[in-house]
VOBA-1610 file (N, C-alpha, C; in pm, whole numbers, padded with zeros to 5 digits, always signed):
BEGIN
Met+01676+01572+09219Met+01617+01699+09260Met+01693+01759+09379Ala+01726+01670+09474Ala+01802+01715+09591Ala+01939+01768+09550Ala+02001+01702+09450Ala+02132+01747+09403Ala+02124+01886+09343Leu+02015+01916+09272Leu+01998+02049+09213Leu+01983+02154+09321Asn+01908+02121+09428Asn+01889+02216+09538Asn+02022+02246+09608Ile+02104+02140+09627Ile+02236+02160+09689Ile+02324+02248+09601Ala+02320+02222+09469Ala+02401+02301+09376Ala+02360+02448+09378Lys+02229+02474+09386Lys+02182+02613+09393Lys+02229+02680+09522Phe+02228+02600+09632Phe+02270+02656+09761Phe+02418+02693+09761Leu+02500+02610+09695Leu+02644+02633+09694Leu+02687+02736+09591Thr+02606+02762+09490Thr+02643+02856+09385Thr+02631+02999+09436Pro+02738+03077+09429Pro+02730+03215+09478Pro+02641+03300+09388Pro+02581+03403+09444Pro+02493+03488+09362Pro+02574+03565+09258Met+02510+03595+09147Met+02575+03672+09041Met+02595+03815+09087Pro+02708+03875+09054Pro+02730+04015+09091Pro+02636+04107+09015Asn+02605+04216+09080Asn+02517+04315+09018Asn+02599+04405+08929Val+02617+04364+08804Val+02699+04439+08709Val+02609+04533+08630Thr+02634+04659+08643Thr+02554+04758+08571Thr+02644+04843+08484Ser+02584+04904+08387Ser+02660+04991+08295Ser+02695+05124+08361Glu+02631+05154+08478Glu+02657+05281+08545Glu+02779+05274+08638Tyr+02857+05166+08638Tyr+02974+05153+08726Tyr+03074+05264+08695Asp+03113+05341+08798Asp+03206+05453+08779Asp+03329+05441+08868Gly+03352+05318+08927Gly+03468+05298+09013Gly+03591+05261+08932Phe+03696+05223+09008Phe+03823+05183+08944Phe+03801+05054+08865Glu+03859+05049+08747Glu+03838+04934+08660Glu+03964+04905+08581Leu+03997+04774+08568Leu+04105+04728+08483Leu+04044+04652+08366Arg+04076+04693+08246Arg+04014+04631+08128Arg+04122+04588+08030Trp+04104+04467+07978Trp+04193+04416+07872Trp+04109+04338+07772Lys+04101+04392+07652Lys+04015+04337+07548Lys+03872+04323+07600Phe+03820+04200+07604Phe+03682+04182+07648Phe+03673+04152+07799Leu+03786+04151+07869Leu+03788+04122+08011Leu+03793+04251+08091Ala+03719+04254+08200Ala+03716+04371+08288Ala+03721+04326+08433Phe+03801+04394+08513Phe+03812+04365+08656Phe+03770+04489+08734Arg+03664+04477+08815Arg+03609+04587+08891Arg+03624+04555+09041Pro+03727+04604+09109Pro+03755+04570+09249Pro+03640+04600+09344Ala+03558+04697+09315Ala+03451+04734+09407Ala+03350+04622+09427Tyr+03343+04529+09332Tyr+03249+04417+09345Tyr+03300+04308+09439Phe+03429+04311+09475Phe+03489+04209+09560Phe+03509+04266+09700Lys+03427+04221+09794Lys+03432+04271+09930Lys+03487+04166+10027Asn+03418+04051+10041Asn+03465+03944+10131Asn+03594+03881+10081Glu+03612+03882+09950Glu+03732+03821+09893Glu+03860+03890+09941Val+03850+04018+09972Val+03968+04092+10020Val+04017+04034+10153Tyr+03924+04004+10242Tyr+03962+03947+10372Tyr+04019+03806+10356Phe+03961+03730+10264Phe+04012+03595+10240Phe+04155+03600+10186Leu+04178+03689+10092Leu+04312+03703+10034Leu+04412+03749+10139Ala+04369+03842+10227Ala+04458+03890+10333Ala+04495+03777+10428Ala+04397+03688+10461Ala+04423+03576+10550Ala+04522+03478+10487Val+04506+03453+10357Val+04597+03362+10288Val+04739+03420+10287Leu+04750+03549+10257Leu+04882+03612+10253Leu+04947+03612+10391Phe+04867+03633+10496Phe+04920+03631+10633Phe+04971+03491+10667Tyr+04893+03388+10630Tyr+04935+03250+10660Tyr+05065+03217+10587Val+05075+03256+10461Val+05197+03228+10384Val+05316+03302+10443Ala+05294+03431+10479Ala+05404+03508+10540Ala+05445+03447+10673Phe+05348+03402+10753Phe+05377+03337+10881Phe+05460+03211+10859Tyr+05428+03134+10758Tyr+05501+03011+10727Tyr+05648+03040+10698Phe+05672+03134+10607Phe+05811+03161+10568Phe+05888+03229+10680Phe+05822+03316+10756Phe+05891+03380+10868Phe+05927+03277+10974Gly+05833+03188+11009Gly+05861+03085+11109Gly+05967+02987+11063Lys+05963+02951+10935Lys+06063+02859+10880Lys+06203+02919+10892Lys+06217+03045+10855Lys+06348+03111+10863Lys+06391+03130+11008Ala+06296+03158+11097Ala+06330+03177+11238Ala+06386+03048+11298Asn+06326+02934+11266Asn+06376+02806+11317Asn+06513+02775+11260Glu+06531+02797+11133Glu+06662+02772+11071Glu+06769+02859+11135Arg+06736+02986+11159Arg+06833+03079+11217Arg+06874+03034+11358Arg+06776+02992+11440Arg+06807+02950+11576Arg+06894+02825+11578Ala+06861+02726+11495Ala+06938+02602+11493Ala+07080+02625+11440Tyr+07092+02696+11329Tyr+07224+02716+11269Tyr+07312+02808+11354Lys+07251+02906+11421Lys+07330+02993+11508Lys+07393+02913+11623Trp+07314+02824+11684Trp+07367+02743+11794Trp+07477+02652+11743Phe+07454+02586+11631Phe+07555+02493+11581Phe+07682+02566+11539Asp+07668+02682+11478Asp+07786+02759+11437Asp+07866+02804+11560Ala+07797+02837+11670Ala+07866+02880+11793Ala+07943+02765+11857His+07901+02640+11832His+07966+02523+11890His+08047+02444+11787Lys+08052+02492+11666Lys+08116+02415+11558Lys+08265+02394+11582Ser+08333+02498+11633Ser+08477+02484+11658Ser+08504+02377+11763Leu+08417+02365+11864Leu+08432+02260+11965Leu+08411+02123+11902Tyr+08311+02108+11818Tyr+08287+01982+11748Tyr+08408+01943+11663Glu+08463+02040+11592Glu+08576+02012+11503Glu+08700+01973+11582Ser+08714+02025+11704Ser+08830+01987+11786Ser+08812+01850+11851Gln+08688+01801+11858Gln+08660+01675+11926Gln+08646+01556+11830Phe+08602+01582+11706Phe+08572+01474+11613Phe+08651+01490+11483Ser+08689+01377+11426Ser+08749+01381+11293Ser+08643+01407+11187Lys+08518+01367+11216Lys+08405+01396+11127Lys+08295+01461+11210Pro+08303+01592+11229Pro+08202+01659+11312Pro+08062+01653+11252Thr+08051+01649+11121Thr+07923+01628+11054Thr+07947+01543+10930His+07845+01473+10886His+07858+01388+10769His+07799+01453+10645Thr+07742+01572+10661Thr+07682+01641+10546Thr+07738+01782+10529Gly+07841+01816+10607Gly+07896+01951+10599Gly+07822+02053+10684Gly+07717+02012+10748Gly+07637+02102+10832Gly+07520+02028+10890Leu+07418+02101+10928Leu+07299+02039+10984Leu+07213+01976+10874Ser+07153+01864+10906Ser+07052+01804+10819Ser+06915+01846+10871Gln+06819+01855+10780Gln+06688+01907+10815Gln+06580+01806+10781Asp+06488+01786+10874Asp+06373+01699+10852Asp+06248+01781+10881Gly+06188+01838+10778Gly+06078+01930+10797Gly+06130+02068+10832Asn+06046+02149+10893Asn+06083+02286+10925Asn+06107+02311+11073Ser+06101+02205+11155Ser+06124+02224+11299Ser+06219+02120+11357Asp+06271+02030+11275Asp+06363+01926+11323Asp+06493+01932+11245Phe+06604+01943+11318Phe+06737+01948+11259Phe+06826+01852+11337Phe+06927+01800+11272Phe+07016+01708+11343Phe+07153+01704+11277Ala+07251+01658+11355Ala+07388+01638+11308Ala+07438+01508+11366Phe+07521+01438+11290Phe+07576+01309+11331Phe+07728+01320+11326Ser+07793+01304+11442Ser+07938+01322+11452Ser+08004+01191+11492Thr+08116+01159+11428Thr+08192+01037+11459Thr+08341+01068+11455Gly+08418+00970+11504Gly+08563+00983+11498Gly+08620+01047+11623Arg+08596+00984+11739Arg+08651+01034+11865Arg+08676+00917+11958Arg+08778+00929+12041Arg+08809+00825+12137Arg+08692+00811+12235Ala+08669+00688+12278Ala+08567+00652+12378Ala+08424+00658+12325Leu+08402+00721+12209Leu+08266+00736+12158Leu+08248+00669+12022Thr+08132+00611+12004Thr+08094+00563+11871Thr+08039+00678+11788Ser+07956+00763+11852Ser+07895+00874+11780Ser+07837+00974+11877Leu+07801+01089+11822Leu+07726+01191+11892Leu+07611+01234+11801His+07490+01216+11848His+07372+01265+11777His+07330+01398+11839Thr+07326+01504+11760Thr+07276+01633+11805Thr+07142+01656+11736Thr+07037+01665+11817Thr+06901+01674+11762Thr+06833+01801+11811Phe+06783+01881+11717Phe+06707+02002+11749Phe+06559+01973+11728Thr+06479+01999+11829Thr+06333+01989+11818Thr+06275+02125+11852Leu+06236+02198+11750Leu+06193+02337+11768Leu+06041+02349+11761Arg+05992+02460+11808Arg+05848+02485+11804Arg+05802+02504+11658Pro+05679+02467+11627Pro+05632+02476+11488Pro+05598+02620+11449Arg+05699+02705+11443Arg+05674+02845+11410Arg+05623+02863+11268His+05643+02764+11184His+05597+02773+11045His+05450+02738+11030Asp+05391+02676+11133Asp+05252+02629+11127Asp+05169+02712+11224Leu+05088+02801+11171Leu+05011+02894+11255Leu+04918+02821+11351Phe+04849+02718+11302Phe+04749+02651+11385Phe+04814+02567+11496Gln+04923+02498+11465Gln+04994+02423+11569Gln+05053+02518+11673Tyr+05105+02628+11627Tyr+05166+02725+11720Tyr+05060+02783+11813Leu+04943+02819+11757Leu+04835+02871+11841Leu+04785+02765+11938Phe+04780+02639+11893Phe+04738+02530+11982Phe+04831+02519+12102Gln+04963+02529+12078Gln+05058+02523+12189Gln+05041+02640+12284Val+05017+02759+12229Val+05000+02878+12314Val+04875+02864+12401Val+04764+02822+12341Val+04639+02809+12415Val+04650+02698+12520Arg+04712+02586+12482Arg+04728+02476+12578Arg+04815+02519+12695Gly+04918+02597+12667Gly+05004+02646+12774Gly+04930+02737+12871Leu+04830+02811+12821Leu+04751+02897+12908Leu+04652+02818+12992Met+04606+02705+12939Met+04505+02625+13009Met+04566+02522+13103Glu+04683+02466+13068Glu+04748+02363+13150Glu+04877+02419+13209Leu+04881+02431+13339Leu+04998+02489+13405Leu+05120+02400+13391Asp+05101+02268+13381Asp+05214+02176+13373Asp+05270+02165+13231Tyr+05198+02220+13135Tyr+05240+02206+12995Tyr+05341+02316+12962Lys+05462+02274+12931Lys+05566+02369+12893Lys+05629+02324+12762Val+05638+02416+12671Val+05695+02385+12540Val+05808+02485+12513Tyr+05916+02433+12461Tyr+06032+02518+12433Tyr+06115+02452+12323Asp+06203+02530+12264Asp+06297+02477+12167Asp+06400+02393+12241Glu+06425+02273+12191Glu+06512+02179+12262Glu+06626+02133+12172Val+06743+02119+12230Val+06855+02056+12161Val+06908+01945+12253Glu+06924+01827+12196Glu+06968+01711+12274Glu+07096+01656+12214Leu+07194+01633+12300Leu+07321+01572+12259Leu+07328+01433+12320Glu+07329+01332+12236Glu+07334+01194+12283Glu+07469+01133+12247Phe+07555+01119+12349Phe+07687+01059+12332Phe+07674+00907+12351Thr+07713+00830+12252Thr+07709+00684+12261Thr+07850+00632+12283Phe+07869+00564+12396Phe+08002+00513+12428Phe+08039+00395+12338Arg+08167+00386+12311Arg+08215+00277+12226Arg+08209+00143+12299Glu+08222+00146+12429Glu+08223+00022+12509Glu+08084-00043+12506Pro+08074-00170+12468Pro+07943-00235+12457Pro+07884-00273+12592Val+07752-00288+12595Val+07683-00336+12714Val+07713-00485+12732Gly+07723-00528+12857Gly+07752-00669+12884Gly+07898-00698+12904Lys+07981-00596+12886Lys+08125-00615+12903Lys+08171-00532+13022Glu+08241-00597+13114Glu+08296-00526+13230Glu+08408-00436+13182Gly+08385-00306+13192Gly+08485-00212+13143Gly+08484-00084+13224Ala+08523+00025+13160Ala+08536+00153+13230Ala+08400+00219+13256Val+08305+00199+13164Val+08174+00263+13176Val+08078+00167+13245Pro+08032+00198+13364Pro+07944+00104+13436Pro+07804+00101+13376Glu+07736-00010+13397Glu+07596-00021+13356Glu+07511+00034+13471Cys+07476+00161+13458Cys+07401+00228+13564Cys+07314+00337+13503Val+07225+00391+13585Val+07140+00503+13544Val+07158+00614+13646Trp+07187+00734+13597Trp+07211+00849+13683Trp+07173+00974+13605Ala+07124+01076+13675Ala+07085+01199+13605Ala+07081+01317+13700Val+07104+01434+13644Val+07076+01561+13709Val+06968+01627+13625Val+06858+01668+13689Val+06742+01717+13616Val+06691+01845+13680Ala+06650+01941+13597Ala+06583+02060+13649Ala+06450+02017+13712Lys+06419+02069+13830Lys+06302+02021+13904Lys+06171+02045+13830Asp+06164+02153+13751Asp+06042+02176+13675Asp+06029+02083+13555Glu+06131+01999+13535Glu+06130+01901+13426Glu+06104+01760+13476Leu+06100+01742+13610Leu+06093+01607+13668Leu+05969+01530+13623Lys+05853+01594+13626Lys+05729+01524+13593Lys+05731+01474+13449Arg+05774+01559+13357Arg+05775+01521+13216Arg+05877+01411+13189Ile+05995+01423+13248Ile+06100+01326+13218Ile+06068+01190+13279Arg+05997+01188+13394Arg+05956+01060+13451Arg+05855+00989+13362Asn+05769+01067+13296Asn+05670+01007+13207Asn+05731+00958+13076Glu+05838+01022+13033Glu+05896+00991+12902Glu+06014+00895+12908Arg+06079+00884+13022Arg+06202+00804+13031Arg+06182+00687+13128Trp+06158+00568+13071Trp+06145+00449+13155Trp+06274+00417+13228Asp+06387+00443+13165Asp+06515+00408+13227Asp+06536+00480+13360Leu+06479+00599+13375Leu+06499+00674+13499Leu+06413+00621+13614Thr+06326+00524+13587Thr+06253+00459+13696Thr+06344+00371+13781Phe+06466+00345+13736Phe+06564+00270+13814Phe+06616+00353+13931Thr+06595+00484+13928Thr+06662+00574+14021Thr+06572+00621+14134Lys+06636+00683+14233Lys+06568+00755+14340Lys+06607+00902+14329Thr+06513+00991+14360Thr+06535+01134+14344Thr+06575+01197+14477Thr+06685+01271+14475Thr+06732+01339+14597Thr+06787+01476+14559Asp+06813+01557+14659Asp+06882+01685+14641Asp+07030+01666+14672Ser+07110+01753+14615Ser+07254+01749+14642Ser+07299+01886+14691Pro+07372+01894+14802Pro+07417+02024+14853Pro+07514+02095+14760Ser+07577+02023+14669Ser+07673+02085+14579Ser+07608+02142+14453Leu+07477+02122+14437Leu+07405+02170+14320Leu+07304+02276+14360Pro+07261+02361+14267Pro+07158+02461+14298Pro+07028+02394+14342Ala+06947+02467+14417Ala+06821+02412+14468Ala+06722+02380+14357Ser+06743+02438+14239Ser+06652+02414+14125Ser+06679+02282+14054Leu+06785+02210+14095Leu+06822+02084+14031Leu+06806+01968+14128Ala+06771+01853+14073Ala+06757+01730+14152Ala+06845+01622+14092Val+06891+01530+14177Val+06973+01418+14133Val+06888+01292+14132Met+06894+01218+14023Met+06826+01089+14011Met+06935+00983+13995Ser+06950+00898+14095Ser+07061+00804+14095Ser+07019+00671+14156Glu+07081+00563+14108Glu+07056+00431+14167Glu+07123+00419+14303Phe+07246+00473+14312Phe+07320+00465+14439Phe+07401+00593+14458Ala+07417+00632+14584Ala+07488+00756+14617Ala+07633+00751+14571Asp+07691+00630+14564Asp+07830+00614+14522Asp+07851+00672+14381Ile+07753+00653+14293Ile+07763+00703+14155Ile+07763+00856+14157Thr+07672+00915+14234Thr+07661+01062+14241Thr+07790+01122+14295Thr+07844+01061+14400Thr+07967+01113+14461Thr+08080+01122+14360Asn+08097+01017+14282Asn+08207+01014+14185Asn+08184+01105+14065Leu+08059+01121+14020Leu+08033+01205+13903Leu+08034+01353+13936Leu+08009+01389+14061Leu+08010+01530+14099Leu+08145+01575+14155Lys+08242+01484+14157Lys+08376+01521+14200Lys+08441+01614+14099Pro+08527+01705+14143Pro+08606+01785+14047Pro+08722+01702+13992Tyr+08740+01706+13862Tyr+08853+01638+13796Tyr+08927+01743+13715Gly+09029+01804+13776Gly+09104+01907+13706Gly+09014+02021+13662Pro+09010+02054+13532Pro+08926+02165+13484Pro+08777+02133+13486Leu+08741+02004+13505Leu+08600+01966+13507Leu+08544+01970+13649Ser+08447+02057+13668Ser+08372+02062+13794Ser+08225+02076+13754Leu+08157+01964+13751Leu+08018+01964+13705Leu+07928+02054+13792Pro+07941+02050+13926Pro+07858+02140+14007Pro+07883+02287+13975Ala+08010+02324+13948Ala+08040+02465+13918Ala+07976+02507+13786Val+07982+02421+13686Val+07923+02454+13556Val+07772+02465+13567Leu+07708+02370+13637Leu+07562+02371+13649Leu+07513+02483+13739Ser+07600+02539+13821Ser+07560+02649+13910Ser+07578+02785+13845Ala+07639+02791+13728Ala+07662+02919+13661Ala+07528+02984+13623Pro+07506+03109+13657Pro+07379+03176+13624Pro+07348+03178+13475Ala+07452+03183+13391Ala+07429+03188+13247Ala+07382+03054+13191Ile+07410+02944+13265Ile+07375+02810+13218Ile+07236+02768+13266Gln+07201+02805+13387Gln+07079+02753+13451Gln+06951+02773+13370Pro+06930+02886+13301Pro+06804+02900+13225Pro+06789+02799+13111Tyr+06900+02742+13064Tyr+06895+02654+12947Tyr+06916+02506+12981Phe+06961+02477+13102Phe+06985+02337+13137Phe+06854+02266+13170Arg+06835+02148+13109Arg+06716+02067+13135Arg+06752+01936+13205Ser+06847+01863+13149Ser+06885+01736+13214Ser+07018+01687+13157Leu+07086+01607+13239Leu+07208+01537+13200Leu+07198+01397+13259Ser+07203+01295+13174Ser+07182+01159+13224Ser+07283+01062+13165Leu+07321+00965+13247Leu+07405+00853+13207Leu+07319+00728+13219Thr+07308+00651+13113Thr+07216+00537+13115Thr+07266+00424+13027Asp+07224+00302+13065Asp+07252+00184+12983Asp+07121+00117+12941Gln+07008+00183+12971Gln+06877+00125+12945Gln+06804+00204+12836Pro+06708+00141+12767Pro+06630+00214+12666Pro+06537+00315+12730Arg+06492+00410+12651Arg+06402+00515+12702Arg+06265+00460+12736Thr+06218+00362+12659Thr+06087+00302+12683Thr+06104+00158+12727Arg+06010+00108+12806Arg+06018-00028+12858Arg+06008-00128+12744Pro+06104-00217+12728Pro+06098-00316+12619Pro+05993-00423+12645Glu+05940-00479+12538Glu+05839-00585+12552Glu+05902-00720+12583Arg+06031-00730+12561Arg+06104-00854+12589Arg+06244-00816+12637Pro+06314-00906+12705Pro+06452-00876+12748Pro+06541-00850+12626Leu+06616-00742+12631Leu+06703-00706+12519Leu+06839-00772+12534Glu+06893-00814+12421Glu+07028-00867+12420Glu+07127-00753+12444Pro+07245-00783+12498Pro+07344-00677+12520Pro+07376-00597+12393Ser+07373-00664+12278Ser+07402-00594+12152Ser+07293-00496+12113Glu+07175-00508+12176Glu+07063-00418+12144Glu+07059-00297+12235Arg+07148-00290+12332Arg+07153-00177+12424Arg+07285-00106+12411Thr+07287+00021+12448Thr+07409+00101+12442Thr+07422+00182+12570Lys+07545+00217+12603Lys+07572+00307+12715Lys+07581+00449+12659Arg+07503+00541+12719Arg+07490+00673+12661Arg+07496+00781+12770Leu+07547+00896+12731Leu+07539+01018+12811Leu+07452+01115+12731Ile+07342+01162+12792Ile+07245+01244+12720Ile+07234+01380+12787Leu+07263+01485+12711Leu+07252+01623+12760Leu+07136+01691+12686Thr+07039+01742+12762Thr+06923+01808+12704Thr+06921+01953+12748Leu+06908+02043+12650Leu+06912+02187+12677Leu+06791+02255+12613Ala+06747+02363+12675Ala+06656+02455+12608Ala+06742+02541+12515Leu+06704+02550+12391Leu+06787+02620+12292Leu+06789+02770+12321Pro+06908+02828+12339Pro+06915+02972+12364Pro+06870+03051+12241Pro+06832+03178+12258Pro+06801+03260+12141Pro+06924+03279+12054Ala+06902+03312+11929Ala+07013+03325+11834Ala+07115+03429+11881Ser+07070+03531+11953Ser+07160+03636+12000Ser+07252+03589+12114Asp+07216+03476+12177Asp+07295+03425+12290Asp+07328+03277+12268Ala+07357+03241+12144Ala+07375+03099+12107Ala+07492+03034+12177Ser+07595+03109+12212Ser+07715+03051+12273Ser+07703+03036+12425Ala+07587+03066+12482Ala+07572+03061+12628Ala+07595+02920+12682Thr+07561+02817+12605Thr+07573+02679+12653Thr+07708+02616+12620Leu+07797+02691+12560Leu+07927+02635+12521Leu+08005+02577+12639Pro+08011+02643+12755Pro+08084+02582+12870Pro+08024+02449+12914Leu+07893+02435+12909Leu+07830+02310+12951Leu+07856+02198+12851Val+07852+02228+12722Val+07882+02126+12621Val+08028+02084+12631Thr+08117+02180+12657Thr+08259+02147+12678Thr+08275+02055+12799Ala+08202+02083+12906Ala+08208+01999+13026Ala+08153+01859+12997Ala+08056+01849+12908Ala+08001+01717+12872Ala+08107+01630+12806Phe+08188+01689+12718Phe+08296+01613+12656Phe+08399+01570+12762Gln+08430+01658+12855Gln+08524+01622+12962Gln+08466+01512+13051Leu+08336+01517+13074Leu+08272+01413+13155Leu+08277+01278+13084Val+08262+01279+12953Val+08274+01155+12875Val+08411+01091+12899Asp+08516+01174+12896Asp+08651+01121+12918Asp+08668+01070+13060Ala+08610+01140+13158Ala+08622+01096+13297Ala+08550+00963+13317Ile+08432+00946+13257Ile+08355+00822+13272Ile+08426+00705+13204Ala+08479+00731+13085Ala+08542+00625+13007Ala+08689+00603+13043Gly+08745+00685+13131Gly+08885+00669+13167Gly+08980+00710+13058Glu+08936+00798+12969Glu+09019+00847+12860Glu+09071+00986+12894Gly+09167+01032+12818Gly+09220+01167+12839Gly+09311+01174+12958Arg+09344+01296+12996Arg+09438+01317+13106Arg+09382+01416+13208Leu+09257+01399+13243Leu+09199+01485+13346Leu+09262+01452+13480Pro+09319+01550+13550Pro+09382+01522+13680Pro+09281+01465+13779Gly+09318+01356+13845Gly+09233+01295+13945Gly+09132+01196+13893Ala+09115+01191+13761Ala+09018+01098+13704Ala+09069+00955+13717Pro+08983+00860+13755Pro+09029+00721+13771Pro+09075+00662+13639Arg+09184+00587+13643Arg+09238+00529+13519Arg+09144+00426+13458Gly+09075+00356+13542Gly+08982+00255+13491Gly+08843+00307+13463Gly+08827+00441+13461Gly+08697+00499+13436Gly+08609+00499+13559Leu+08484+00533+13540Leu+08390+00543+13651Leu+08368+00408+13719Ser+08368+00302+13641Ser+08344+00169+13698Ser+08449+00134+13803Ala+08574+00170+13777Ala+08682+00140+13871Ala+08669+00222+13999Ala+08603+00339+13992Ala+08590+00424+14109Ala+08476+00380+14200Leu+08382+00299+14148Leu+08270+00255+14230Leu+08311+00144+14324Arg+08243+00135+14437Arg+08271+00028+14532Arg+08225-00106+14474Pro+08291-00216+14510Pro+08252-00348+14458Pro+08106-00381+14488Glu+08058-00345+14608Glu+07919-00376+14641Glu+07821-00298+14554Thr+07861-00177+14512Thr+07775-00099+14422Thr+07763-00168+14288Arg+07874-00215+14234Arg+07871-00285+14104Arg+07788-00413+14114Thr+07798-00483+14228Thr+07719-00605+14248Thr+07570-00573+14251Lys+07532-00468+14321Lys+07391-00429+14329Lys+07337-00386+14193Leu+07419-00315+14116Leu+07377-00274+13982Leu+07349-00396+13894Arg+07436-00494+13904Arg+07418-00616+13823Arg+07291-00691+13866Arg+07268-00702+13996Arg+07149-00773+14046Arg+07021-00700+14005Thr+07024-00568+14010Thr+06906-00490+13969Thr+06868-00521+13825Arg+06967-00527+13737Arg+06939-00554+13596Arg+06891-00697+13575Glu+06945-00789+13652Glu+06898-00928+13642Glu+06752-00938+13687Asp+06715-00867+13794Asp+06577-00870+13842Asp+06482-00807+13740Val+06523-00696+13680Val+06438-00629+13582Val+06419-00717+13458Glu+06527-00778+13412Glu+06516-00866+13294Glu+06426-00985+13323Arg+06436-01040+13444Arg+06350-01153+13481Arg+06203-01110+13483Gln+06175-00991+13536Gln+06038-00940+13541Gln+05983-00917+13401Ile+06065-00859+13313Ile+06022-00835+13174Ile+05995-00966+13103Arg+06080-01065+13129Arg+06062-01197+13066Arg+05931-01261+13114Glu+05905-01255+13246Glu+05782-01313+13300Glu+05658-01241+13244Asp+05665-01109+13234Asp+05553-01034+13179Asp+05529-01070+13033Ala+05638-01087+12957Ala+05624-01122+12816Ala+05560-01260+12800Val+05601-01358+12885Val+05543-01492+12880Val+05396-01488+12917Arg+05361-01411+13021Arg+05222-01402+13064Arg+05135-01336+12956Glu+05184-01230+12895Glu+05107-01164+12790Glu+05088-01256+12669Lys+05192-01332+12638Lys+05181-01425+12526Lys+05079-01535+12556Arg+05080-01584+12683Arg+04984-01687+12722Arg+04841-01633+12719Glu+04821-01509+12769Glu+04688-01449+12767Glu+04640-01425+12624Glu+04731-01385+12538Glu+04695-01364+12398Glu+04652-01495+12333Ala+04724-01605+12364Ala+04688-01736+12308Ala+04552-01781+12359Glu+04524-01757+12489Glu+04394-01794+12545Glu+04280-01715+12481Glu+04306-01586+12455Glu+04204-01504+12389Glu+04177-01553+12247Gln+04282-01593+12177Gln+04265-01645+12042Gln+04187-01776+12043Lys+04214-01863+12142Lys+04140-01990+12153Lys+03993-01964+12183Ala+03967-01867+12275Ala+03828-01835+12309Ala+03754-01778+12189Ala+03823-01694+12112Ala+03760-01638+11992Ala+03731-01747+11889Ala+03824-01843+11876Ala+03803-01953+11781Ala+03686-02041+11824Arg+03674-02069+11958Arg+03562-02148+12007Arg+03428-02076+11983Lys+03428-01947+12008Lys+03305-01870+11989Lys+03264-01869+11843Lys+03362-01853+11754Lys+03332-01853+11611Lys+03278-01988+11566Ala+03339-02098+11616Ala+03292-02232+11579Ala+03150-02256+11628Gln+03120-02208+11752Gln+02986-02225+11807Gln+02884-02146+11726Glu+02921-02023+11686Glu+02829-01942+11606Glu+02802-02007+11471Glu+02907-02064+11409Glu+02888-02133+11281Glu+02797-02255+11298Arg+02812-02328+11411Arg+02729-02446+11434Arg+02583-02405+11457Leu+02563-02296+11534Leu+02427-02250+11559Leu+02359-02199+11431Ser+02435-02140+11343Ser+02376-02085+11221Ser+02319-02194+11130Lys+02367-02318+11148Lys+02320-02430+11065Lys+02195-02496+11124Leu+02159-02458+11247Leu+02041-02518+11312Leu+01915-02438+11278Ser+01801-02503+11302Ser+01673-02435+11282Ser+01650-02338+11398Ala+01548-02253+11385Ala+01521-02152+11488Ala+01487-02218+11621Ala+01408-02328+11618Ala+01371-02398+11741Ala+01493-02461+11807Glu+01579-02523+11725Glu+01700-02586+11780Glu+01795-02480+11836Gln+01804-02366+11770Gln+01889-02258+11821Gln+01840-02210+11957Lys+01706-02200+11973Lys+01649-02155+12100Lys+01680-02254+12211Lys+01667-02385+12183Lys+01699-02487+12281Lys+01848-02482+12319Glu+01931-02466+12220Glu+02076-02462+12244Glu+02113-02342+12331Leu+02051-02227+12304Leu+02080-02108+12384Leu+02031-02124+12527Glu+01915-02191+12547Glu+01866-02215+12681Glu+01958-02309+12758Arg+02009-02413+12690Arg+02104-02505+12756Arg+02232-02430+12795Glu+02279-02341+12707Glu+02400-02265+12736Glu+02378-02170+12854Lys+02257-02114+12861Lys+02224-02024+12971Lys+02221-02099+13104Lys+02163-02221+13105Lys+02160-02301+13227Lys+02300-02344+13269Arg+02385-02376+13170Arg+02521-02418+13199Arg+02599-02303+13263Met+02583-02182+13213Met+02651-02066+13269Met+02599-02036+13410Leu+02469-02057+13433Leu+02410-02033+13564Leu+02466-02130+13668Arg+02479-02260+13629Arg+02537-02359+13720Arg+02683-02326+13753Lys+02755-02279+13652Lys+02895-02244+13674Lys+02907-02126+13771Thr+02816-02029+13756Thr+02818-01913+13846Thr+02782-01954+13988Gln+02684-02040+14003Gln+02644-02086+14136Gln+02755-02165+14203Gly+02829-02243+14124Gly+02941-02320+14179Gly+03049-02228+14233Lys+03077-02116+14164Lys+03179-02023+14212Lys+03135-01957+14341Val+03003-01925+14353Val+02952-01863+14475Val+02966-01957+14594Lys+02935-02088+14576Lys+02945-02185+14684Lys+03090-02203+14729Met+03183-02201+14635Met+03325-02216+14670Met+03372-02102+14758Arg+03319-01983+14738Arg+03356-01870+14821Arg+03304-01886+14963
//
């Protein structure tokens, strides 16, 4: 009976079809379509068409922004890599994520170029971002392109690329990047007189900053980062040998890589080439760090050779201390997990034993357990 009532409630009322209808009508054989009878349906259809149009417009807008940027930088990629892309262009994962994988260059194993764009194809996600941005002052969302250069030199080998963490970050990005990048917790944040006031330096030691901000022939990182055309799009530039998130156990050297990571806000399609000087400088910086190329003044042994011996010693000790702490935490968590499993097993065994007793015996057993816990509590109080 209840099901019938629900069905009646959900069934729409029959239209009032009369023979006196004198409005517009489409008729084919025994079928007739009278638009005047459809009122709310018009709004529903309009909403569906708007959502579909929004999807295709947003999808094309994201594709245009990503491909415009890559096309503006394609000649640079082709001059730097024997295989600038492995698919002939950008690969796409959904409608807001694009990427390219480049290989075949001295000093580098690969370059991952990753585009993370706003969900312009999804009306509800896009509106959520807009509303959240109005409510939370710290929430900033933008189209992002990240270039992750992976050095060929492995971790654990004394070579040209030192095992260190260093970064230049836009100050309005500091809070977010500290929350997302565990590796940057190795650093201290300072200002540099050679950089704009809107940028901050995150470095383990001043020696690293001094050498990376030096001019090497055509490469002058402070000059590039100070350019007015670059500043609106620059987010961060970091050199790291540590993972982005804190590992649960000490990682083997083969599980870590030395990387240079450049993060940019994606320029509009009309100004896609604005970041070309900065990306060019990133390639030159790779050569200066790895001791490759012929940049005037660059150390032959790479950045590692330019650092003071005491700096390299401190870097090594820092990593040893962090690995020891991670190892101790992993052992402690494993021990606590084992103790919790033993406690759960004891509790389960006790419950099974109690379930086999009579009601009177269960009551006596619970009273004995209560007295035992009370004595234990009193003993702890006396010890204090």
